[in-house]
Every structure is written in C-alpha cells, then in structure tokens.
Short mmCIF file of the C-alpha atoms (twelve columns), coordinates in Angstrom:
data_MODEL
# 
_entry.id   MODEL 
# 
loop_
_atom_site.group_PDB 
_atom_site.id 
_atom_site.type_symbol 
_atom_site.label_atom_id 
_atom_site.label_alt_id 
_atom_site.label_comp_id 
_atom_site.label_asym_id 
_atom_site.label_seq_id 
_atom_site.Cartn_x 
_atom_site.Cartn_y 
_atom_site.Cartn_z 
_atom_site.pdbx_PDB_model_num 
ATOM 1   C CA . MET A 1   -31.057 16.050  5.877  1 
ATOM 2   C CA . SER A 2   -27.856 15.065  7.688  1 
ATOM 3   C CA . LYS A 3   -24.750 14.557  5.541  1 
ATOM 4   C CA . LYS A 4   -22.716 11.644  6.912  1 
ATOM 5   C CA . ALA A 5   -19.105 10.521  6.455  1 
ATOM 6   C CA . LEU A 6   -16.792 7.745   7.624  1 
ATOM 7   C CA . LEU A 7   -13.134 8.725   8.080  1 
ATOM 8   C CA . VAL A 8   -10.616 5.898   8.585  1 
ATOM 9   C CA . ILE A 9   -7.299  7.085   10.004 1 
ATOM 10  C CA . SER A 10  -4.163  4.923   9.740  1 
ATOM 11  C CA . PHE A 11  -0.443  5.377   10.244 1 
ATOM 12  C CA . GLY A 12  -0.044  4.362   6.599  1 
ATOM 13  C CA . THR A 13  2.408   2.338   4.546  1 
ATOM 14  C CA . SER A 14  4.325   2.812   1.311  1 
ATOM 15  C CA . TYR A 15  4.017   -0.915  0.488  1 
ATOM 16  C CA . ASN A 16  0.989   -0.836  -1.797 1 
ATOM 17  C CA . ALA A 17  0.399   -4.599  -2.036 1 
ATOM 18  C CA . THR A 18  0.261   -5.143  1.706  1 
ATOM 19  C CA . ARG A 19  -1.747  -1.936  2.161  1 
ATOM 20  C CA . GLU A 20  -4.646  -3.419  0.223  1 
ATOM 21  C CA . LYS A 21  -4.508  -6.608  2.293  1 
ATOM 22  C CA . THR A 22  -4.423  -4.792  5.630  1 
ATOM 23  C CA . ILE A 23  -5.474  -1.134  5.818  1 
ATOM 24  C CA . GLY A 24  -7.621  -1.605  2.736  1 
ATOM 25  C CA . ALA A 25  -9.313  -4.666  4.250  1 
ATOM 26  C CA . ILE A 26  -10.121 -2.769  7.467  1 
ATOM 27  C CA . GLU A 27  -11.472 0.136   5.443  1 
ATOM 28  C CA . ARG A 28  -13.696 -2.181  3.399  1 
ATOM 29  C CA . ASP A 29  -15.100 -3.869  6.506  1 
ATOM 30  C CA . LEU A 30  -15.866 -0.475  8.027  1 
ATOM 31  C CA . GLN A 31  -17.532 0.727   4.828  1 
ATOM 32  C CA . GLU A 32  -19.724 -2.388  4.792  1 
ATOM 33  C CA . SER A 33  -20.688 -1.626  8.384  1 
ATOM 34  C CA . TYR A 34  -21.603 1.981   7.498  1 
ATOM 35  C CA . PRO A 35  -23.235 1.763   4.037  1 
ATOM 36  C CA . ASP A 36  -25.028 5.098   4.504  1 
ATOM 37  C CA . ARG A 37  -21.794 7.075   4.915  1 
ATOM 38  C CA . ASP A 38  -19.348 8.484   2.359  1 
ATOM 39  C CA . PHE A 39  -15.855 7.062   2.853  1 
ATOM 40  C CA . TYR A 40  -12.662 9.080   3.412  1 
ATOM 41  C CA . ARG A 41  -9.098  8.033   4.239  1 
ATOM 42  C CA . ALA A 42  -6.305  9.772   6.155  1 
ATOM 43  C CA . PHE A 43  -2.762  8.797   7.202  1 
ATOM 44  C CA . THR A 44  -0.911  10.178  10.204 1 
ATOM 45  C CA . SER A 45  2.630   9.522   8.897  1 
ATOM 46  C CA . ARG A 46  3.774   12.639  7.060  1 
ATOM 47  C CA . MET A 47  6.819   10.736  5.798  1 
ATOM 48  C CA . ILE A 48  4.654   8.085   4.120  1 
ATOM 49  C CA . ILE A 49  2.272   10.709  2.704  1 
ATOM 50  C CA . LYS A 50  5.266   12.530  1.193  1 
ATOM 51  C CA . LYS A 51  6.753   9.327   -0.251 1 
ATOM 52  C CA . LEU A 52  3.465   8.242   -1.866 1 
ATOM 53  C CA . LYS A 53  3.032   11.710  -3.388 1 
ATOM 54  C CA . GLU A 54  6.570   11.805  -4.828 1 
ATOM 55  C CA . ARG A 55  6.757   8.157   -5.920 1 
ATOM 56  C CA . ASP A 56  3.207   7.400   -7.057 1 
ATOM 57  C CA . GLY A 57  1.574   10.796  -7.445 1 
ATOM 58  C CA . GLU A 58  -0.989  9.657   -4.871 1 
ATOM 59  C CA . ALA A 59  -2.316  12.346  -2.537 1 
ATOM 60  C CA . ILE A 60  -3.465  11.189  0.903  1 
ATOM 61  C CA . ASP A 61  -4.712  13.629  3.529  1 
ATOM 62  C CA . THR A 62  -3.582  14.029  7.098  1 
ATOM 63  C CA . PRO A 63  -6.459  13.837  9.611  1 
ATOM 64  C CA . LEU A 64  -6.376  17.644  9.859  1 
ATOM 65  C CA . GLU A 65  -6.690  18.041  6.085  1 
ATOM 66  C CA . ALA A 66  -9.412  15.404  5.868  1 
ATOM 67  C CA . ILE A 67  -11.582 16.916  8.612  1 
ATOM 68  C CA . GLN A 68  -11.279 20.367  7.041  1 
ATOM 69  C CA . LYS A 69  -12.436 18.930  3.708  1 
ATOM 70  C CA . LEU A 70  -15.404 17.289  5.414  1 
ATOM 71  C CA . LYS A 71  -16.349 20.574  7.057  1 
ATOM 72  C CA . ASP A 72  -16.020 22.461  3.757  1 
ATOM 73  C CA . ALA A 73  -18.146 19.830  1.986  1 
ATOM 74  C CA . GLY A 74  -20.993 20.348  4.448  1 
ATOM 75  C CA . TYR A 75  -20.840 17.089  6.412  1 
ATOM 76  C CA . ASP A 76  -22.375 17.386  9.863  1 
ATOM 77  C CA . ASP A 77  -22.110 13.796  11.135 1 
ATOM 78  C CA . VAL A 78  -18.649 12.191  10.989 1 
ATOM 79  C CA . VAL A 79  -17.604 8.810   12.367 1 
ATOM 80  C CA . CYS A 80  -13.830 8.301   12.612 1 
ATOM 81  C CA . GLN A 81  -11.899 5.121   13.298 1 
ATOM 82  C CA . THR A 82  -8.183  4.832   13.905 1 
ATOM 83  C CA . THR A 83  -6.353  1.655   12.889 1 
ATOM 84  C CA . HIS A 84  -3.481  2.319   15.293 1 
ATOM 85  C CA . VAL A 85  -2.505  -0.496  17.663 1 
ATOM 86  C CA . ILE A 86  -1.870  1.570   20.815 1 
ATOM 87  C CA . ASN A 87  -2.964  4.910   22.249 1 
ATOM 88  C CA . GLY A 88  0.437   6.417   21.486 1 
ATOM 89  C CA . TYR A 89  1.850   9.540   19.830 1 
ATOM 90  C CA . GLU A 90  0.043   9.018   16.507 1 
ATOM 91  C CA . TYR A 91  -3.306  8.616   18.244 1 
ATOM 92  C CA . ASP A 92  -2.624  11.644  20.481 1 
ATOM 93  C CA . LEU A 93  -1.834  13.710  17.382 1 
ATOM 94  C CA . THR A 94  -5.046  12.548  15.724 1 
ATOM 95  C CA . ILE A 95  -7.156  13.581  18.718 1 
ATOM 96  C CA . SER A 96  -5.451  16.972  18.977 1 
ATOM 97  C CA . GLU A 97  -6.205  17.653  15.306 1 
ATOM 98  C CA . LEU A 98  -9.819  16.485  15.447 1 
ATOM 99  C CA . LYS A 99  -10.536 18.439  18.617 1 
ATOM 100 C CA . GLN A 100 -9.939  21.658  16.712 1 
ATOM 101 C CA . TYR A 101 -13.158 20.860  14.829 1 
ATOM 102 C CA . CYS A 102 -15.237 19.191  17.534 1 
ATOM 103 C CA . ASN A 103 -17.742 22.093  17.605 1 
ATOM 104 C CA . ASP A 104 -18.059 22.265  13.805 1 
ATOM 105 C CA . PHE A 105 -20.169 19.106  13.481 1 
ATOM 106 C CA . LYS A 106 -23.424 17.917  15.015 1 
ATOM 107 C CA . SER A 107 -21.621 14.666  15.774 1 
ATOM 108 C CA . LEU A 108 -17.912 13.856  15.539 1 
ATOM 109 C CA . THR A 109 -16.925 10.512  17.055 1 
ATOM 110 C CA . ILE A 110 -13.815 8.357   17.048 1 
ATOM 111 C CA . GLY A 111 -13.242 4.701   17.893 1 
ATOM 112 C CA . PHE A 112 -10.251 3.714   20.002 1 
ATOM 113 C CA . PRO A 113 -7.085  1.900   18.813 1 
ATOM 114 C CA . LEU A 114 -6.848  -1.886  18.818 1 
ATOM 115 C CA . LEU A 115 -5.627  -2.351  22.394 1 
ATOM 116 C CA . SER A 116 -7.506  0.131   24.562 1 
ATOM 117 C CA . SER A 117 -9.243  -1.977  27.234 1 
ATOM 118 C CA . THR A 118 -8.830  -5.211  29.181 1 
ATOM 119 C CA . GLU A 119 -11.470 -6.815  26.962 1 
ATOM 120 C CA . ASP A 120 -9.406  -5.886  23.900 1 
ATOM 121 C CA . TYR A 121 -6.486  -7.943  25.218 1 
ATOM 122 C CA . HIS A 122 -8.747  -10.960 25.675 1 
ATOM 123 C CA . GLN A 123 -10.196 -10.587 22.177 1 
ATOM 124 C CA . VAL A 124 -6.834  -10.112 20.469 1 
ATOM 125 C CA . VAL A 125 -5.396  -13.220 22.132 1 
ATOM 126 C CA . GLU A 126 -8.501  -15.199 21.107 1 
ATOM 127 C CA . VAL A 127 -8.017  -14.103 17.485 1 
ATOM 128 C CA . LEU A 128 -4.286  -14.816 17.394 1 
ATOM 129 C CA . GLU A 129 -4.519  -18.214 19.082 1 
ATOM 130 C CA . GLU A 130 -6.302  -19.379 15.939 1 
ATOM 131 C CA . ILE A 131 -3.349  -18.460 13.717 1 
ATOM 132 C CA . ILE A 132 -0.523  -19.553 16.011 1 
ATOM 133 C CA . PRO A 133 0.443   -23.117 15.010 1 
ATOM 134 C CA . ASP A 134 0.411   -25.969 17.498 1 
ATOM 135 C CA . LEU A 135 3.874   -25.401 18.914 1 
ATOM 136 C CA . LYS A 136 5.946   -28.518 19.403 1 
ATOM 137 C CA . GLU A 137 8.429   -28.931 22.210 1 
ATOM 138 C CA . GLY A 138 11.342  -26.574 21.625 1 
ATOM 139 C CA . GLU A 139 9.320   -24.086 19.527 1 
ATOM 140 C CA . ALA A 140 8.439   -20.482 20.403 1 
ATOM 141 C CA . TYR A 141 6.341   -17.817 18.681 1 
ATOM 142 C CA . VAL A 142 7.685   -14.250 18.861 1 
ATOM 143 C CA . PHE A 143 5.659   -11.218 17.861 1 
ATOM 144 C CA . MET A 144 7.448   -8.052  16.743 1 
ATOM 145 C CA . GLY A 145 5.663   -4.928  17.967 1 
ATOM 146 C CA . HIS A 146 6.662   -1.435  16.908 1 
ATOM 147 C CA . GLY A 147 7.246   -0.051  20.385 1 
ATOM 148 C CA . SER A 148 7.480   3.545   21.565 1 
ATOM 149 C CA . ASP A 149 8.855   5.778   24.320 1 
ATOM 150 C CA . HIS A 150 5.233   6.861   24.908 1 
ATOM 151 C CA . HIS A 151 3.702   5.539   28.138 1 
ATOM 152 C CA . ALA A 152 1.262   3.497   26.013 1 
ATOM 153 C CA . ASN A 153 4.210   1.186   25.250 1 
ATOM 154 C CA . ALA A 154 3.065   -0.658  28.403 1 
ATOM 155 C CA . THR A 155 0.588   -2.327  26.036 1 
ATOM 156 C CA . TYR A 156 3.272   -4.715  24.782 1 
ATOM 157 C CA . PRO A 157 4.423   -6.265  28.080 1 
ATOM 158 C CA . ALA A 158 0.762   -6.339  29.155 1 
ATOM 159 C CA . LEU A 159 -0.127  -8.364  26.056 1 
ATOM 160 C CA . ASP A 160 2.814   -10.685 26.710 1 
ATOM 161 C CA . PHE A 161 1.373   -11.268 30.185 1 
ATOM 162 C CA . GLN A 162 -2.078  -11.899 28.700 1 
ATOM 163 C CA . PHE A 163 -0.678  -14.631 26.431 1 
ATOM 164 C CA . LYS A 164 1.041   -16.292 29.394 1 
ATOM 165 C CA . HIS A 165 -2.045  -15.899 31.584 1 
ATOM 166 C CA . THR A 166 -4.144  -17.578 28.883 1 
ATOM 167 C CA . GLY A 167 -1.791  -20.550 28.792 1 
ATOM 168 C CA . TYR A 168 0.472   -19.591 25.890 1 
ATOM 169 C CA . GLU A 169 3.786   -19.930 27.715 1 
ATOM 170 C CA . ASP A 170 5.732   -20.162 24.446 1 
ATOM 171 C CA . VAL A 171 4.418   -16.901 22.935 1 
ATOM 172 C CA . TYR A 172 6.478   -13.733 23.427 1 
ATOM 173 C CA . MET A 173 6.182   -10.037 22.635 1 
ATOM 174 C CA . ALA A 174 9.196   -7.891  21.775 1 
ATOM 175 C CA . THR A 175 9.461   -4.485  20.120 1 
ATOM 176 C CA . VAL A 176 11.651  -2.604  17.671 1 
ATOM 177 C CA . GLU A 177 11.615  0.744   19.479 1 
ATOM 178 C CA . GLY A 178 10.360  0.081   23.005 1 
ATOM 179 C CA . PHE A 179 10.209  -2.427  25.847 1 
ATOM 180 C CA . PRO A 180 10.713  -5.331  25.821 1 
ATOM 181 C CA . GLU A 181 13.515  -5.369  23.272 1 
ATOM 182 C CA . LEU A 182 14.694  -8.563  21.640 1 
ATOM 183 C CA . SER A 183 17.628  -8.661  24.059 1 
ATOM 184 C CA . HIS A 184 15.196  -8.728  26.989 1 
ATOM 185 C CA . ILE A 185 13.558  -11.982 25.903 1 
ATOM 186 C CA . PHE A 186 16.690  -13.841 24.734 1 
ATOM 187 C CA . PRO A 187 17.655  -15.051 28.237 1 
ATOM 188 C CA . LYS A 188 14.222  -16.660 28.658 1 
ATOM 189 C CA . LEU A 189 14.392  -18.243 25.195 1 
ATOM 190 C CA . HIS A 190 17.787  -19.751 25.983 1 
ATOM 191 C CA . GLU A 191 16.693  -20.816 29.452 1 
ATOM 192 C CA . LYS A 192 13.753  -22.750 28.016 1 
ATOM 193 C CA . LYS A 193 16.037  -24.332 25.404 1 
ATOM 194 C CA . TYR A 194 13.978  -23.468 22.324 1 
ATOM 195 C CA . THR A 195 15.452  -24.619 19.026 1 
ATOM 196 C CA . LYS A 196 12.963  -23.060 16.590 1 
ATOM 197 C CA . VAL A 197 11.307  -19.645 16.581 1 
ATOM 198 C CA . TYR A 198 8.414   -18.323 14.526 1 
ATOM 199 C CA . LEU A 199 8.619   -14.561 13.911 1 
ATOM 200 C CA . ALA A 200 5.509   -12.522 13.105 1 
ATOM 201 C CA . PRO A 201 4.729   -8.788  13.086 1 
ATOM 202 C CA . PHE A 202 2.353   -7.445  15.717 1 
ATOM 203 C CA . MET A 203 1.556   -4.529  13.435 1 
ATOM 204 C CA . VAL A 204 -1.490  -3.746  11.325 1 
ATOM 205 C CA . VAL A 205 0.671   -3.787  8.191  1 
ATOM 206 C CA . ALA A 206 3.495   -6.190  7.328  1 
ATOM 207 C CA . GLY A 207 5.519   -3.311  5.921  1 
ATOM 208 C CA . ASP A 208 9.082   -2.057  6.272  1 
ATOM 209 C CA . HIS A 209 9.658   -3.276  9.825  1 
ATOM 210 C CA . ALA A 210 8.356   -6.765  9.055  1 
ATOM 211 C CA . ILE A 211 9.996   -7.133  5.651  1 
ATOM 212 C CA . ASN A 212 13.379  -5.642  6.560  1 
ATOM 213 C CA . ASP A 213 13.881  -5.374  10.343 1 
ATOM 214 C CA . MET A 214 12.258  -8.735  11.060 1 
ATOM 215 C CA . ALA A 215 12.690  -10.965 8.015  1 
ATOM 216 C CA . GLY A 216 15.354  -9.114  6.026  1 
ATOM 217 C CA . ASP A 217 18.805  -10.298 4.991  1 
ATOM 218 C CA . ASP A 218 20.749  -7.590  6.847  1 
ATOM 219 C CA . GLU A 219 23.070  -8.794  9.561  1 
ATOM 220 C CA . ASP A 220 21.019  -7.170  12.328 1 
ATOM 221 C CA . SER A 221 17.566  -8.354  11.186 1 
ATOM 222 C CA . TRP A 222 15.708  -10.326 13.828 1 
ATOM 223 C CA . LYS A 223 15.803  -13.396 11.612 1 
ATOM 224 C CA . ASN A 224 19.573  -13.315 11.324 1 
ATOM 225 C CA . VAL A 225 20.094  -12.459 14.993 1 
ATOM 226 C CA . PHE A 226 18.126  -15.597 15.894 1 
ATOM 227 C CA . VAL A 227 20.014  -17.695 13.347 1 
ATOM 228 C CA . LYS A 228 23.345  -16.505 14.779 1 
ATOM 229 C CA . ASN A 229 22.115  -17.566 18.202 1 
ATOM 230 C CA . GLY A 230 21.479  -21.095 16.976 1 
ATOM 231 C CA . PHE A 231 17.748  -21.000 16.313 1 
ATOM 232 C CA . GLU A 232 15.868  -22.313 13.317 1 
ATOM 233 C CA . VAL A 233 13.640  -19.446 12.130 1 
ATOM 234 C CA . GLU A 234 10.360  -19.292 10.226 1 
ATOM 235 C CA . CYS A 235 8.954   -15.852 9.359  1 
ATOM 236 C CA . VAL A 236 5.235   -15.140 9.011  1 
ATOM 237 C CA . LEU A 237 4.761   -12.028 6.874  1 
ATOM 238 C CA . LYS A 238 1.126   -11.208 7.603  1 
ATOM 239 C CA . GLY A 239 -0.061  -7.968  9.149  1 
ATOM 240 C CA . LEU A 240 -2.800  -7.893  11.786 1 
ATOM 241 C CA . GLY A 241 -5.141  -6.263  9.288  1 
ATOM 242 C CA . GLN A 242 -5.228  -9.521  7.323  1 
ATOM 243 C CA . TYR A 243 -7.056  -11.313 10.134 1 
ATOM 244 C CA . GLU A 244 -10.829 -11.023 10.084 1 
ATOM 245 C CA . GLY A 245 -11.071 -11.178 13.868 1 
ATOM 246 C CA . ILE A 246 -8.767  -8.182  14.280 1 
ATOM 247 C CA . ARG A 247 -10.785 -6.207  11.738 1 
ATOM 248 C CA . LYS A 248 -13.967 -7.021  13.678 1 
ATOM 249 C CA . ILE A 249 -12.444 -5.432  16.783 1 
ATOM 250 C CA . PHE A 250 -11.832 -2.207  14.868 1 
ATOM 251 C CA . VAL A 251 -15.432 -2.260  13.618 1 
ATOM 252 C CA . GLU A 252 -16.694 -2.781  17.175 1 
ATOM 253 C CA . HIS A 253 -14.561 0.101   18.393 1 
ATOM 254 C CA . CYS A 254 -15.976 2.315   15.679 1 
ATOM 255 C CA . HIS A 255 -19.563 1.530   16.661 1 
ATOM 256 C CA . ASN A 256 -18.653 2.266   20.291 1 
ATOM 257 C CA . GLY A 257 -16.879 5.499   19.401 1 
ATOM 258 C CA . LYS A 258 -16.800 8.509   21.710 1 
ATOM 259 C CA . GLN A 259 -17.571 12.128  20.931 1 
ATOM 260 C CA . VAL A 260 -14.261 13.893  20.242 1 
ATOM 261 C CA . CYS A 261 -15.329 16.867  22.369 1 
ATOM 262 C CA . GLU A 262 -15.657 14.560  25.383 1 
ATOM 263 C CA . LEU A 263 -12.129 13.156  25.146 1 
ATOM 264 C CA . LEU A 264 -9.382  14.587  27.366 1 
# 
C-alpha cells in the first residue's frame, strides 16, 4: 500500500507566536485538506533554522533534509506546498533540491507560491479588499513586501497595478529589498495630499521586517519615515497567513500541484 506524506515548505520565522498564527495556520489547513497523509515541515532559511536550533533547541529540516528523510522512511507519494509569496530565489532553491529526488518517488508534486498566475492576483486582491478599511479622503493603505533582485520581484509592481485596476487607487505596494522602494511611492503620496497612512506587511509572517523595519522605533523604520514626512500612521501587524482567504489559495495551489520532474 502507498505511503503518503505532506511536506509544507516555508521561509520560516524565529518569532514563535506569529509563526503559529501564520505558517502554523497554513500547515493546519493543509493537513485538514490531506487527512490521509503524514505531515512534515521544512524551512528554506538556513539562518532561521540555525537560530531556532541554538535558541530553542528546535530542529527544523531544510527541504533537502526533509525529502531525504521521507525517502529513507519509505514514502512513495509526497505532496509538497511552498508558502512563499513569489517564485523567487527561495522557491528556485526548493525546486533544485526536490528535483534531486524526483525519480525516487512514485509521485512527488509541489504547489506554486502565492502569486504565480493572473488568477492569483485577482484572488489575493479579493481577499485583501475585505480587510482594508473603508479609506476616508486623505487616507492611503501601503503594503510592505519583502522584495528581491530576482526577476520575480515584478510581482510587486504587478500587484500594485492590480489594486489600481480593481478600483483601489489609494492602495500601494512598496518593498524592503526590491522595486518599488518606499522612496518611489512618496512622490505620489505627496501629490495626492494624503494625511494618514495605514502600513501592513505583504508577507506570510508579520516577523522581523514587519515588527522592526515597518513598525519599529528606529529612526529609519517605515513608520517613523512617514511620521517625519508629516503623515499620521497606523500599523497593522498581521501576516498574510492569518487571513483565511490567503490560506485557501495555498490549499488550492497544493491540490493543483505539478510533478517536480516536469518543472524546468
């Protein structure tokens, strides 16, 4: 009889409380959707894996370690789902590791990251429009994405366009490490004479970037940069994984997963 497993692969976080609300919530929804499979977890961030091991004594596998364990344990049917937002470096690394084992299982599939198709953009905007407050005149909502120098960074300006195309003229995307940067959207914010800005992470986890880079007390945090520029600021510290609609997209992606051997 076939031995089946579910492997959920995330970037990871060292913030344990928010991990349970976000990554943990996605994992639980996926487990409920695959009750006949044994559950396994892997993180792609070696830095976070190392920190959790040293600080908490908690051992979390990389995708490579996890898939080797599944092979050694005799699993022959493995469904994987990434909780990454874009098809960037972390996702590329995951695929390269899994492909080493694609001929060692009868079936080895993986579901795509959150924003991988035009339909994904529509669905994500539909989910987030339910949590964005009714913006009054002079108010804007700014999402903080992670950003990357990977070509998949195009996801962020594309999502900004999707918000505008859907009628959300006062919703903006900016990133910490990619395009658009905060400085790229400031001219538009000033031009439209906003007086108040909501800041929220466009990340699965409201972790270090959200808590410190976005809402922290350091001089260069996004919150304080906005305050210095004359804006009233309200921070929303909720990761995408806390929204049921976002988790449903990951579950859908998992059920529509592709065979790893067939991926380029």
